[in-house]
N, C-alpha and C positions, 0 to 999 in steps of 0.2 A: 503494500500499500504505499505508494511514493507521493502522492499529491496531498499537500497540506488540508485542503477542504474534506478530503475522504478521510484522513485521520482526525479531523475535528469533528466531524459527522459521528465516527464511530465513538469518541469519547464522550459526545452529547448522548447518544444511544445508551452508552454504558452507564453514564450518570443518572438515567431515568429507570435502570432496572430494579424492580421491586423485590427483592429476595431471590424466590425460587427462579430458575433459568425459565426464560420464555415469557415472563411477567414484566411489563413496562407500564411505567405510569404517564399520564399526558404532561405533566408540568413539574417542575423542579419542587415545587411546595407541595405536590400531592402526595398522598401516601397509600391510594388505592390504585392497583392495576385496572386497566381497561384493555378490552378487546380490541377496540378501536387503536389505541396506540401500541398494543402488542403486535399487532398484523403489520402496521407500519413498519415498526421496527425489524420485525422479521425481512419484510419485502427489501428495506433499506441494506440491511446486512446481506441478503442473499445477492443484490445488485452489485455491492462491493467485493463479492468474494469471500466475506467473513463468516459464512453459514452453509452448512450442508442443509437443504430445505427439508429433506426427511427427518432429521433430527429435531428440528424446531418445531414441524407440524405435530409429532408426537407430543411435545411438550405442551402445545397450545392445546391440543385435544384433551391432555389430562389436566391441565390447569383450569381450563373454561368448560369442561365436560363437553365437548363437543362431539358428536359421533358422527 
């Protein structure tokens, strides 16, 4: 990951993580993960090559009970 903006985006996403893998909050001051922010975090990480999609899909399914 050589570009400055890519590193900054991944750092922002990491700071929004809420405990368990695959759970992300919408805002820095938030304490509750949301499906919306978790999906966008997964998409951004995937596009930046920072995520294996199968791994994150199973995390989202288990955390948010999606079948």
